[in-house]
N, C-alpha and C positions, 0 to 999 in steps of 0.2 A: 531581546532576541526576536527574530522574525522567522516565519515559516517559509520553507522553500521546497518545492517538489521538482525533482529532475528524473526523467524516465524515458523509456521507449516501450512501445507496445505494438501489437499486430497492426494498429492504425498507421504507425510511422516507420516501422522497420520490417524488413523481410525476416523470415525465419532464420536465415544464416546469421544475421546480426544479433537476433535474440539469443541464438545458441552461444555466440561469443560472449554476450553479456551475462548469461544465466549463471547464478551462483549456486553451486551444489549445497545441500543442507550442511555437509561437513565443513564448508568454508564460510558459512554465514557469520559466525562469531568473529572470525579473523577479519572479514571484510568490514563488519561493523566497527571493530577496533581501529582499523585503518581510517575509517571515516571520521570518528570522533577525535582522532589525534591530529587531524588537519587543523590549520590555524584558525579557520573561520567557522568550523562545524562544532557545535556544542552537544547536539543530540542527533540521533539517527535511528530510523527504522527502515529496514530493507525488505521489499516485497519482490520475490522472484518466483514467477509462475510460468505456465506453459506459453502464455501470450503477453506477459508484461514483466519488466524489471524496473522498479521504481525506488527511489530514495526519498523518504520524507525526513526533512532535517530542520533543526532550529539553528539558525546561522546569525553571526554578528554583523554580516554585511552581504548585500546581494552579489556583487561581482566576485568578491573573495570566496563566498560560499559556493557559487556556481563553478568557479575555477577549481576549487578543491574537490567537489563531487565529480565533476567531469574527469578530473585526473584519475581518480580512483576507478571510475567506470571504464575509462579508456584502458587503464592498466589491466583490468579484469578481462576486457575484450581483446587485449593484445594488439592495440592499435594506438595511433596518435589521437588526441582529443579532437583535432580538426577533422579527422576522418569520421569520427563518431557523431559529431555535432549535428549534421543534417538529419539524423534519425531521432534526435532527442526533442522532447517538449519540456518546457520549464514553466512552472506556476509559482507565483510569489504572493505572500501575504494573504489577502482575502481570496484570491484566485486559487491559492494552494488549499485552503480549507474547502472551497467549493469542489475542487477536483477529488480530494480524498473522500468527501461525503458522497459524491456521484459514483465513485468506484465502489464504495461500500454498499450503495443502494442497487448496484447492478446496472446503472445507466451507461457505464463505460465499457461494459463487457461485450465480447464478441456476440454472445447471445444475450440480448437485453433482458435484465431481470434475473439472470441465473444467480442462485444462492451460494454456489460453491466459493465465490470470492470472499464471502464473510469468513469462512473457515480459514482461508488462506491469509486474510488480514489478521485474524486472531493468532494464527501461528507466527506470523511475522512480528506481531506485538509481543508475544510471549518470548520469542527469541531475543528481541531487543531488551526485554526486561532481564533475561538471564545474562545478557552481555553487559548489562548496566549502561546501555547506550541511550536509553529513553529517560529524559528528565521530566520535570513538571509539565512543560508545554506539550511534549509528544504524548505523555501519559493521558493528559486531558483530551487531546485531539483524537487519539486512537479509541479511547473509551467512548467518546461521543460518536465517532464514526461507526463503531460497531452497533451502538444503540440506534443510530439513524438507519442502518441497514436492516435491523430487525423491525423497526417501525415501518419501513417501506413495504416489507413483505406482510406484515400483520394488518396494515390499514388499506392496502390496495390489492388489486388482482394481478399484480405484476408477475406473479408465479405462473400465470397462464402462458406468458411468453418466456418465463424464466426457467426453461429446461436447462439442464447442464450441457456443457460442451460435449460430453460423451453422448448424450441423447441426440443432440443436433448432428453429430458425426454419424451416429448409427442411422439416423433418418436418411442421410445422404447415401449411406451404404445400402439401405433398403431399396432406395430408388434404383440402384444399379442391379438389384437382385429381384426384379419384378414386384417391388413394393412391399415385401414382407420378409422378416427375418425368422419367423416362426418355423421351427424344425430345421433351421440351418446350423450345421456344426460350426462352432466358434471357439476362439481361444483368446485369452488375455495374457499378455506378456508383461509381467510386473505385478507386484502384490502390495503396492503402496496405496495412498488415498485414491489416486486416479484409477489404478487398477481395480481396487475394490468397487469403485463406482461403476467401472466397466462391467464387472461380473454381475453386479446387482441389476444394472440396466438390461443387459443381455438376457438375464433370467426372467425379468419382468416382461420382456418382449417375446418370450417363448422360444428363444434360440436354444439349440442343443443338438447333440450333447456338448457340454461346456468343458473346456480344459484350461487349466491355469499353470503357468510356468514362471519361475522366478529364480534369481541366482541363489537366494536363500530358500532351500526346499521346504523347510519347516513352515515358513510363512505362507508359502504357496499352498501347502496342505491345509493349514488352518482356514485360509480363505475359501478354498475349494469345498471343504466340508460344510461351510456355512450355507452354501447354495446348492448342495448336491452335485457339485462338479467333481472332476478328477484332476489331480495334480501330476505333472510329469517333470522330470529333471530337465534342466536347461540343456544337458547333453543330448537329449532326445528331441530338440527343437525342430530339426529338419523333418523328421517323421511326423511330428505333431502338425507342422504346417501343411504337409501334404494331405492331411485328413480333414481340413476345415475350409470353410468358405469365407469367414470373416475373422480378422485378427485385430484386436485393440492393443496397441503397443504403447505402454506408459511406464517406462522404467526411469530410474535416476542415473542410468549409465552415462558416462561422459563420451562414449563412442557408440556408433550405430550397432545395434544388436542384430537387426535384420539386414545383413549385408547382401550385396548382389550375388555373391557366391552361395550364401545360405538359401536365398529365395530361389535361385536357379536350380539348385539341387532338389529343393522341395517340389518345384514345378515338374521336374522330371519324374517324380514319383506319383503325381496326381493322375487320376483316371482320365482317359481320353474322353473328350466331349463334355467335360465338366465346365461349369461357368467360371467366371473370373475369380481370382483370389483377391479379396478386398482387404487392404491394409490401412488401418486407421492409425496414423502416427500422431499421438497427442503429447509427445514428450518434447521438452526443450532442455538440452540438445536433442536433436532428432534420433529416434530409434531406427528409422528406416534410411538406409544409405540412399543418397539422391539418385544414383544410377538405377535403382530398382524400378522406378516409374517407367523406365524405357523398355522393360521386359514385356514381351507379349503375354497376355493372359493375366496381367496384374493391374489393379487400380489402386493408386495411393491417394488417400485423403489426408492431407496435412493441414497445419494451421493456416498456411497461405490460401489453400483452396477453400477452406471453410470461411475465411474472412471475405472472400469474393462472393460466395453464395449467400452469406448471411448479412450482407451489407444493409439490406432493408428489412429490419425485423418487424414482427407483428406487435399487436397491442399498443398502438401509439397513444391511445387515450390513457391507458394505465401508466405508461411511461411519463406522460405529461403530468399526471397526478403525483407520481413519485418526484418529479422535478420540482413541483410546488412545495412538497414536503422538504426537499433538500434546501430550497431557497430560504425557507423559514428557519431551518436548523442552522444554516450558515450564518444568518444574521444574529441568531441567538448566541452562537459561539463567538462571533466577533464582538458582541456586546460584552460577554464575559471577559474576552481578551482585553478590551479597552478598559474595563473596570480593574482587571489585574494589573494593567500597566500603571495605573495611578496609585496603587498601593504603596510603592516605595516612597512616593512624594508625601503621601499622608503620614507614613511612618516617620519620615524625616521632619515633617512639621511638628508632630507630637514629640519627637526627640528634641527638637529645638526648644519647645515649650518646657520640657522637663529640665533641660540644661539651665534655662533662665530661672526656673523655680528653685533649683538646687543652689544656684549662685546667690540668689537673693536670700534664701534661708541661711546660707553660710554667713552672708554679710550681717544679717539680723543677729545671729549668734555672737558675732564679734562686737556689735554695737550694744547689745543688751545681754551681757553675761549674767545679769541678775535674774533672767527668766528661768523658771523651773523646767524640768524635763516634761512635765505634763503640759505646761504652757507652750513650750516649743512644739510638742506633738500636735496640739490643737491648732496652732498657727499653720503648721505644715499641712494638716488635713484640710483646713479652710482654703488655703492658697491652691492646693491641688484640685479641690472641688470646683473652685471658680474657673480655673484654666480648662478643666475638662468640660464644664458647661459651655464655656465660650467656644471651644473647638468642636463640640459635638455636632451642631447643626451644619457648620461649614463643611466638615469632613464627610458627613452623610450626603450632603447635597453634591459635593464635588464627585463622589463616587457615582451618584445617579447620572450626573451630567457627562461623566467620562464614558459611561456605557452607551451614549448616543453617538451617532456619526459625527466626526470632528471633535469628539470629546477630549482628545489628547491636548487640546489647547488649554484646557482648564488646569491640568497638572503643570503645564509650562508656566501659566500665569502665577500659580502658587509658588513655584520655585523662584520666579522673578521677584514677586512681591516680598517674600520673606528671605530672599537671598539664601536659599536652601542648597546645600551641597548633597545632591542625591547620587549615590554610587551608580554608575552606568554599567549594566551588564553587557551592553553593546553600543556601538556608535549609533547615532541617530540615523535610521534608515529612511531614505525617501525612495519613491518609485523611480527607477532609472530612466534615462532618456530612451532606452531601447524598448519601452513598453509598446505593445500593440494591443488593440482592443478587438476581441473576437466577436462572434455573432451575438452573444448575449451580454456583452458589456463587461465581461470579466477581464481583469488585467492578466495577460499571459505573455510569454516570451518565446521567441525562437532561439534555441541555443546557438544556431548558426550565426546569429547576429551579434553574439557576445564573444569577445576574445576568450578563447579557452583557458588562457592563463589566469583569468580572473582579475586582470589589471594589476596595478602596482600594489605592493603590500607594505 
C-alpha cells in the first residue's frame, strides 16, 4: 500500500468550493465508509475544517486511488470530478508524508504555526478509528503526525506566529474599529469548538458585554457561564445583532444563519451614527449569506479575505526551524516504512526455511524409523538452531539496508534469489509519469493533470 493525499484548501479553492466539499460531522462516518469501499482505497482519514478538506488514504495504486477519492469528493461537492480537479492538490508516497507532517506542524495553515489544527487532526483520526477506516499505515502516520505537531510547538517559538484563526480574524476586526476591541459589545453565534475559542479570545481581548447564541440553548448557556457572558435564544438573534459591534459566526449549520434579511432587520434597529457591524464568518459552509457584504454599514471578514491579508505571515525563522524538524521526521518515517515493507519478504524467507526443515525431518523419520522420540526431538532442535543462526544475520542486515533510501531493492533480491512467493497487498507502485517537482523537490501532482476516472481498472 502507498500513501495518497487528495484535498483542497484556502490556498487552492474559493470558499464556495470548500463549502461544497465540507463534510458535516454527522456525515463523516458515512463518507469514510464510502471511501474504503472504493476498489483502490484500503484506509482513509478525512479532515474537514473551515479552510481545508483533505483525504489521507492508503491505496493499492496511484491512478486508481486518485480516481476513487476524486469521485467521492466530487459527489460530496455535487459536481463532476473534472470540475473539481483544478481546485485539488495531490501528494503521493514521500510527498504525502511531508504534507501531513507540515499540516500537523502548522506550516500549511492560514496563520502559520496555529495550534488548532492539531486538535482537528486528532478529531479526524479518532473519527476514522471509530469508523474502522484507519489501518496500520494510517494509524502510524497519524500518531507520528500528532507527535511532530507537538514537537514543533515544544521545541520552537512558532507559537509567536501561531495565533488561532479566530485571533487573526479579530485582529482584522480591531483594525476596522480603531485598533481595539476592549469594551466593544460582541456576540458569538455557535457554541462548538470554534465558537468556544471565539468567546475565550473575545474575553481575553476585553470585549464586552459578550453574548452567545446557539441552536442548542443549553450548550450556549454553559459556554456563556464559563466566561461571564450571557446567552440568548436563537429566536432573539436579530435583537442581539442590533446591540453588538462584532460577531463571530462559527456554527455547523448547512445554510447561512446570518442572512441578508436578518442582518438588514438588525441594522434597522441599530442606533444612528454607530460604527460598522463587523461579521467574522469562520464557518464552512458559510454562516453569512454572500449578499450581506453588500449592505451599507456592514464589514464581512471571511476565509477568503483572511487568506489574502495573511498571505505573508510572521516568524519566518521559527517556521524555517519547524520545517527542519519536519524534514527529519519525514525521513525517519520513510525509513520505518521501508523497513516495514521488507517484513513480508523476511517472513516468507523464514517460512521457506521452516518448510524445508519440516520436509527433511519427515524424510528422516521415514528413513530412520528406529530413532527414539528423544533422538528425533534432539535432531529437530539442532536443525532448527542451525537454520535460525544462518538466517539471523542476513535478515537483520536486510532490515537495516531496507530502511535506507533505495532499500526496497534488497527485498526484491531476496525474493529473486530464494524464489519466494510473497503475498502482495498491492500492485507494485511506481511514481507516475504525471509527477511534477515543486520548489523543495517533493513529488506532488496536480489533479487536473490526471484523468479523474483513475484510468483503466
